[in-house]
N, C-alpha and C positions, 0 to 999 in steps of 0.2 A: 478576268486577266490572270496570271498565273505568276507568281513571284519563286525565284530561283537563287540558291544562294551554289554557288563553286570555288572550288582554291586553286587559283592558277598562278605558276609561280614563272616570276622572271628574273633570270640568272645570266646577265652580260656575263661575255669572255674574258679576256686579259685585259680590256680597256678599262678604263677611270667609271663606266659605266652599270656599278654593280646596282642593280636592284633588288625586289620585293619580294617578301612571299605574303600575299594578302590576300583578303574575302573580298571577291567580286558580287557584287547583288545585282541584278536584273530582272528588267520586267518583264514581261510578253505583252504586246497588246498589237492590236490589227491595223494597218495603214489600209491605205485606199482599194490597193489593189484583192484584185479576185484573186487570187493564187498566193499561198503561203503567208508568212507574218512576219512581223520586223523585228526584233531583242536588242536593247538596248541595254547597256553595264555600268555600272558607274563604280569607281572604289569606296572599299570600307576597309580600311588598315584596320585589322586585328588589335582591341585595345593592349593583349598582354606582349606585343610585339613590336619594335618601332620598328617603322622603315628606313629601308638605308636608301633615303633620300635628301637630298638640299633640304636644310630644316634653319626655321627662324623658331628660336625657342625666349620665353619671356614668364620671370618667376615671380609669378603676382599671387600676396595672401597662401604663400607656402603651396600653391598648385602650377605645374607645368602646361604654359599651354605651346601647342605645335602647330605650327604652319607649313602644308606644303606648299613649295611653288609649283607654279604650273606656268606652259610654257604655251599654250594655246586657247582656242575659244572652241575648244566641245567641250559639252556638257561634262567630261570627267575623263582622267585622265587615259582610262583605254573602256575600250565599247566593244559591243560586241553585236554584230548586224544577222543574225539567223534567219531563215525561211529559204532559203534553197532546200530541195530534195535530195539534192544528188551534189556530189563533186564541184566545187567552183573553181572553175581553170582560168581565168583572165577577172579582174576588178582596173578599172582607170578615174581616176579623177577629173572632172569636165576644168576646163580652163580657168573658171572663177573660183573653184575648191571647194564652192556651195555644195556638189553634188557628185553622187558617183556612181557608177554604173558596174555590173558583174554579169559576166557569163557564165553559164554551168551544164554540165552532165544533163540535167533534167528538160535543154533545151529553151531555157526561157534567159530572159534580160532583164535583173533587177535595178530601179533606179530609187537610191535609197538621197535622203538628204543627211548630211555630213554637221550640220551641228542641228541640237535642238533632242531631248529626248523622245518625245511620241511624235508616231506616224512618219517612220524614218523611212520607211522602205512606200512610197507615193503612187509607183507604177511598174506594171509588169510588162514586159515585150512578148509577147508568146506568137511563135510562128515558122520559128523552125521546125523543120522537121528534124534534125540532129542534134549533136552536142554542139555549143558555142565553144568554139575555144580560144578565140581571141576577138579584143572591140578595141575602139577609137572615138575619140570626141572627136566634131570639126572643129575650127577654129574661133567660133564663137559659141562653143554649145549650145545650137542647138539640134544636130541631131549625133545618133550612135550609130556607127557604121562597124556590121559586126562580120565574123568571119566564121564558119558551119562548118562540122564535116558531112551536112548535106548538100555538099557541093556548092552551094551559093556564096553570096556578102549579102549581106540585108543591109539595107539604109532605111534609118530610124528618125522619125519626129518626134523629137523628147515630150513637144508642146502638145501636143493631140494623142502619143501614145500609141503609135500605130506605124508598120512599116508603109515606104512612100516609094520605093523601089527593092530589086531585087535583083542582082546582078549574077548571072545563072548560066555566064559562059566556060565554068573550069568545068573540067569531066572529072576530076577526085578532089576530094578533100582538102576543104580549104584549111590553111593552118592557121595565117596568119594575116590580118591587115594593117596596113599605118598609112598616116596623113601627107599629102604634099601639098604644094602649093593651089592655091586656089581652091578647085573644086577636084582638086586630080587625089587618085588612094591610090595604092599598091595594093596589090593580093597576092600570097604568095602556096602554093596548091601542090598535091601528090600526083595532082597530073604532068610535073614535072615544071611548071611554064609560073613566072610572074609577070601579071594584068598588071599595067595601070586604066584605069578607069577614068571618065568623067560622070561623076554621079549625077550630075544635070541631065546628060543626056544618054545613061546607061549606054555608052558605046565606049570600047576596049581601043584607048588609045596607043599602047603600046605593046607588044609583047615579048618577053627576053625567056628563052627555052635553052633548058639547065638538061640534063644527061640524065639526073637524076632527079627524086621527091624534092622537094622543095619545105623548110619546113619552118624560114622565117625571111620577112622581107620587110624590106624599109628604105627609104629614101634619103639623101644623103643633105647635111644641112641646107646647100644652096639648092636642092633639088634638080642637080645635073647629073648628077648619080642614083642609081639605084642598087644596094646591098641583097645578096640572097645569099641561103647560105640550108646546106642540107645535110642528106643523110651519106655523102663523098665525102663529111669534114671538112668542107674548104666554106670560106666568104669571098664571093666572085663579085667584083666593084664593075657594072656597067654603066657608058658613059649613055645618057638618051642621044644623043645626037646622031651616034651613028651604029649605037644597040649592040656593040659589041664589050669585049672584057677588059678594062685598063690594065688590071690588076686582081693576082688572087693573094686572100692570105692565108698562111698553111701555115698548121701550129696544133691545132685538135685534133685528134684521135678515134674520135669518134660523131656520132649527128651533132649536129649542133643545134640547138631548142630553144633557142632565144637572143634575139639583138636591140640591141639600142643605142643609138646615134646621144654625144650627149649634148649637154645645152647649144656649145660654144662651137660645135661640129666639126671638133680638128680631131675628135677621138670615135671608134667603135669597142663598146664592151661585146662580147659574146658567150652565152654559155653552151658548154657542151655536156653530152652523157658521160664523159673522159673523168668528169669532174672537177674540170678546168672553168678559169673565169678569166679571161684575158680581154686586157684592153688591148686596141690596136691604133695605130698614129693612121689616120688617113687622109691628113693634106696633102695637096698635087704637090709633086715635085720632089717627094720624099725618096732619094738614094740608098740608104741604108736600109734595114731592116725594118719593119712597122709594127714590130711586136714591141709593146711598149711596159704590160706589167702585168702579171699574174696574182690574180687574191684567191685566195686558199681558204678550204673548210664548207663551201658547198656540194652536198651530195645529190647523186642518183642513183636509183635502185632499177630490180628488175620490173617496176611501172613504166618504167620509159614513156613517163608523161612530159611534156615539151616547155619545162619549167622557164619562165621567162627571166628578162634583166632588166636593170632600168638605173637610171641616176635620178639624182636630188635637183632639184630647180639651180641650183648656182655651182652642181657640175662637182662640189668638192667630195660627195657619197655613194656609194652606188649597192643595189641590193642586187640578189638576186633568189631566185626559186629554189627552193631543197626538201630530197626525201627524207631529211633525219627529222621532221618537225618542227624546228627552226629557223626563223626569222635570221639572216644572217646581216649587217651594214657593215662596210670597210670605209675606209677615209683614203681619199682616191691619192693625197701626193705623199702619204706615208708605207701607203698597204695592208695597214691593221686593223685588224677587226673592231670596230667602236661598239659594235652593239651582238650581243647574241642571245637571242626573245625566244626560249622555246613558247609553250602554249599550244599549239593547235594539237590535234590528235593523229591528223595524219599529214601526208605529203603536204608544204605548200610550193605551192601554182605560179605565185608572181606577188611581187611586193612593189605595191605603188607610194612614191614619195608625194604629199601634198604640195599644190604649186605654191604655194603663202606662206605658209606655217610651218615648225618641225613636228609634223604629222606621219606616220604612214600607213597602208593598209595592206592587210597579206589578207589571202584566201587559199584556200588549201581544200584536197579532198576530203577533209570531216566535216565538209557543208558550210564552215564556218568563213566569217569575213572579219577580224578585229581592224581594231584601228588603235592609235596610239601614237602619244606625244612623246619627242624625244626632247630628252633634255637642248633646254635653251642656251 
């Protein structure tokens, strides 16, 4: 094993969540996978400084006892998962929150245990011939679906650790994959199409053709619409029944890099290379403007990565990838930036919210994945 000490600063923005300068100790240990290693970090506050967190203090015998309140079951308030050999473009929690999957420029998908300190990386899914750009879990957490620059969509059995389906009807890079009802998924590609697949039969059930490359695609909450977005700066809502566009969302001024539907299905969140993160009203029968709100702070740079965006499980917070090496989290009702968390040494490509606890995961071009708990 290899022990390492690292100094990391978390410094929130204008909101109440000012956190700490702390010493992060982590130990490297080998998991079951044959490729890469897993790394965890536990937080040890430096004795000369006090953490700016909620604390309970008791004076007994002239000594001050400090207790840091915890808001999750993570092994430590902050954890580092390390092992990918190149930039990590996507990370997602499974529906239970017990596991996480990450996809990388190194063509691999890592599977991680969220809880516990040892053997966090329990499997590596290898088989893509190019970059893994996006992924999602199925409803019961038994499968991971991946989108790759090798022009394919992969379906992986988590329990046996191998690919069970290769969906290869796209003729260009597959940028995005999203989960629908039952065994349906949707993929968006540089071949200007979004395809709806039945992963059981490997068949393309529907195809929606745009004029330009599609960089993001997802289902509506009720699965009646397909949302697509791309380099034309527009979001199109396609009716699955007649395969026509029912409305178009306009407002971005550059390529849309990520898209996510809110948990209640009423809103759509989109991230763009014009540095705008916009919330749209996608309920049916909206007669006025569908523009709801813009969140400020996320950055894009000349790397032109497809930076994603996400909602918390309760729909009260949103986050987005950002090229400034910072994790940004906003409050949805007010638009206020709640958390401004440096730490990555490269672009933050995705931030994922835990489905059960106040925990986030962030992955970056620095090859690292951080897990951290938010204030309860």
